[in-house]
N, C-alpha and C positions, 0 to 999 in steps of 0.2 A: 450470909460474908455482910461484915461489918462498914460503916461511914468510913473509919481510919485505912480500910484496905481500898475504899473507891478512889480516897483524896490520893491516897500514895500512887496510884498506878494514874492519877489523870495528871501529878505534876510531874512522873516519870514520862507519860506521851506527850506533855508540854514541852518539858525541858528538854528533850531527845535532840540530841544535838548530831545533825546528819553530817558535819561536817568527816569525810571518810570511812563513816561506818555504815552496813549498808540494812542493817535491820534492828530491831527492840526483841529481846529473846523475852520467851517469857514460859512460863511454868504452869499448869493447869492441877488443880485440889487432887486428882486420880494420879497427879505424876509423869502426866502427858508433858511436850518440850514444843511448843509452837515458837511462831514467827511475827512479826509484821513489818512489813518493809519498809527502809524511810519514806520510798516514796508514796506507799497509802500513808503513811503519819501526816507529810508535807497534805497531802488532799484531803484530808478529815477522815479517811477510810477505817474503822475498824476489821481488817480483814485477816483474820490470822490463820495461818497455815500452820498443821501439824507437820514435826517434823520426819515422824517415822509414818503416819499415815499419805500425807500430802492433801490430807481434807483439807475445805478449805472452809471456814467460817467468819460468816459476816454480821456484825453489831452494828445497832443504828447508834448505840455511844459506848461510854468508857464502863458508865456504871451498868453496862447488857452487858457488858463483856465480861465485868469483874463479877457478877454476881454468877453468870456462865462458869467461873471458876476457874479464868484466868486473870496470873497476876505477873508483874516481872520480874523478871527470875532471881532478882537481889533485891526485892522487896521481902 
């Protein structure tokens, strides 16, 4: 994963507007879809919930999340 992807993802998380939005949608490098709740973002928690399996992955940082393959859907 490149530095550009990490910065774009960090920017998306930091700029996330929670007004009326309940989650930030993510896409994994393998095609999986996931979300981070607006509450988790406000609390600084990188807890990704896989939309299909409902598996939860918790990351120490945005960088760790990106290195594992998760990016915002629109990046």
